[in-house]
N, C-alpha and C positions, 0 to 999 in steps of 0.2 A: 249031090249033096243032102243031107236031111232036111229037115224041117224048123227052119230058126226058133230058134229063142225066143225070149218075153224080152229085149235088150234092160238086166236087172238094173242102169245108170241110171232112165228113167223112173222106175220105179225110186230108186234109192231121194232123187231128184222133189218126188210129193213129197215125202216123209220128210225134207229140208224145208221144203214151204214152210211143212209146219211148225217146226221146229222154230225153224232161226224167226219166223213172220207170227209170235201166239200175242193169243190176244189183250189189248191193253188193258189194267185192273176197270173195275167199270168205275167212270166216274160221276155215276146215282149215288154208288151206294157210300162212296167218299165222298162226298157230300152230304147225304143223310148222316151221315158219324159226325162229323163235322158240325153240322146245325143241331145236333139229339144234344150236345158236348157247348153249344153254345149257350150262353147264358141273356144275352143278348139280341135284336135283330140285326140282324144281316144286313150290310152296308148297301146302297146298290150298286154299286163298283162291284161291289164282292159278287154278289147274283150276279152282274151282267158279267163279271170273267167266269163264275164258276158254268152259265149256258152256255159259252167255246168250250167246254173244256168235255162237256155230255157232249154236243154238237159234234164234235173234230173226233170223241169218241167210239160214237156210234155212225161218225165217217171210214175209221179204221175199220173197225167190223163187217160193217157195210164189204170196204174191200176186199178184205178177207177170203169171204165169201167169194166174191167176183174170179180171186188168183184162185183158188182152187180148185169154183166151174170151169176157170181155164185149163192148169194144170189138168183137170180129167181129160179134158175134149183134144190136149198136146198128147194127151201118154195116148189116147184111143186112133188119133190122126198121125201119128209115128205107128204106132200096132200095124193101119193099115197099110202104110207109107212101107216100110221092111217087109208085106208078103213079097212073093213070087211073081203071083199077077197085078201086083201097085203099077195103078198108072200114073202118069203124068200129073193130074188130074187131085188123084190121092197128096201123091209128092207135096208138090201147093199149097194145098191142105192144109199138110203136117208144119209146111214152114209156119204158115200165116198163124194158126193156132201158135206155132213158140215164138215168133211176133209178138202175141196179145199176153202172154205171159208175161212179158220181159217187158211191155206195157205196163201190163196192170197190175206188176213191182212197183217201175217205178214210178205210178204214181202212188204205192203206198207208203214210198221211202218219203214222197210229196207231203202227204196226208198227216203223217209221222210228223215232220218236220211242223206242221202247224198244230198239231197237238200241243208237242214238245213246248212252242210257242205260250199257248194257250195256259199251261200247265206255271211258266212261269208267271206271266203275266196272273195270273192268278195270286202270286205269293205271294207277285208284291201287293197287287188290292188288296190283300188281306192284311202281310206287314205295315203298308198303310192307312187300313182302316183300323187296326189293333193301335197303331201306335195316334189316332186321332181320337179313338175309344180312352187311349189310356189321359193324353191328355184334357179331355173333358172332365175324365172324372178325377184329377187332379184339379184343374177351375173348381170344380162340386165343391170339393172334400175345401179348398180355401174362403170358393164365396159359404161354406158352412160354417168354419170356424171363424171367418169377418162377425157372421148376424152373429154368431155366437159371445165374438168380444163386442161388441155393438149392443145386443141384450144389458152387459156389465155391468156398462156402460157407466147410468147412474148410481146404482150399487158400489160401484168401484171408485165413481167419486164424492161418495158419500163418505166410504169407507176411509180415503185419502186424505179427505177437508176431518174428518173426526182427528186423524192420525196425526196432523198436522196439528189440529188443535190445541191437542196434549205438548206433542213434544215444543210444540211456541209459544205454548204458556207455559211450563215447565221454565223453558230459555228466559220469557219476561220476565216472571216470577223475579229466577238467581240475577237478572239484569236490577229489576229493582231492589234487592234485598241487598242486591252491591251501590246501586247508585243512596242508595237510603241508608247506607252502614256511613258511607263517604260524605254525607251530607251531614250526616248525625255527628262527624266528627268534626267535621268544619264548624257548623255550629255551635259545639259544645267547646272546641277550643275560642272561638270567638266568646262566649260566654263567659267561659273564666277566665279570657283575657279584660274583657267588661266587669269582672266582677273583681278582680285583682287590679284592675284601676278605681271603680268605684270605694275601693277596701281603704286602699292609699292613701285616697283625697278623705275619707271617714280618720281614718286617724289623725289628718293634719289635719283635722277640724277639732279633735276631742282632743287634742294634746296642747298641757297648761302653755302658755308663755309667755316670757321673760319679757321683764320689764323696761323698760331701755330708756338711762334718764337723761333730761333732756338739759341740753349745756345751759348755763345760768349768761345769759347776757348782762354783761356786768355795761349800766347809761357813763358817757363820756359828761362829766362834769367842767363846765365851760366857767375856765375862771376870768374873771373881771379883774381887768385892771387899772388901778386908779391912780388918772394924773396930777 
């Protein structure tokens, strides 16, 4: 038997670890970018969620380093255990190194779940903060609009009163003219009736009177009877 070759499967496993478990995007850069674009102060709840994402991202990076180291030890242990003069101790060491890789990978899975949950929590916090910001801006706009209207109340009242006075005066003038006209017609008719009545009376007074002959009353003569 010739000298055993290096296990190509083990080398492929090392490369696959690096490909399958890439480093997560730096949360610090993401937070810095969003902070630079933000025009308002970061809400405490968002800042807290960002800190959790940063810690989880750092934990992922640290765990990837541990996995890389564990895989390296695993490879070295398997190479030693595969040699013809390998001892049970070396084989146990190779098995232990393989178990260490599995444990570290399992930890990485757990940490990545935490990172994913932290990112979801950050998105929720940002949405809630944005909602609160929009509501606050809306309230501020309404308050500013109300203040502007209140400031114009006196001026608008004077204008409204002037317009009302003008309209009321015109309407009142029409009413007065109509009432005066009606009263004038009534009084004119009354005066004409009185004038006609007086004219008839005057006519009666100045008209020549007819002489009425008084009837002659004959005296009754009583004849005396001679006895």
